[in-house]
Structures are given as C-alpha cells and as structure tokens.
Phi, psi and omega in degrees: 000135184257135180254155181301322185292327173293322181290318183299317177298317185291321173300312181292327177294315175296321176295319182289319178296322182274339173083174187287342183265350178251142183253166173207156185266161187288338178289336172295317179300313182294321179290326177296333183268331183203097184301323192275312189251033189296330180296326180296337183271348192303313179303314182292325179295317177297318182299312179295318177305320174303318179296316181296322175297315176297328175285353183077018181280328179223162179242134171276130173241127172279167186300332179281356176098345181285152180279154173228144182271350179206153178290136175244281176212163178300160004269112172232138174233173185235156173208156184289142174277000000 
C-alpha cells in the first residue's frame, strides 16, 4: 500500500535532486515508487502533486514553459519552487 506521505516525500526528493531548472513527469514519481505497477499510482501521485502545488512546494510547468496552478492534463511536469 502506498501512502500520501510516501508520495509527497518522493516528489520532493525528485525535485531536490533535479534542481529548479530540470522538470520531471508524474510518471517518473510513480516509477520511482513501483517499477512494475506504476500506472496504478498515477492518480494518487497527481492528487498529492496538486496539494504540493497549492502549498507552494513545487511549480507545475507545461511543455510551453508556462506555470500552472494545478495539474490538468499532459504535458505537464513539475519542479521545485
């Protein structure tokens, strides 16, 4: 079972490792947590990511470089604020 706090830690860890200039996809977070069943985690990862965005912990960036306040649909990546 995957808990929201585990997802939160994984997102923040990836953001820290990649730095403010590099982005990562939610699938990267899910794969870091479970290589085999990562697709099953995507909805949970997106939910937690939206919380982190609202808290100002991370920034959503669309492929065109614009910021977004919430996850909508791909292509969106995240980076630490």
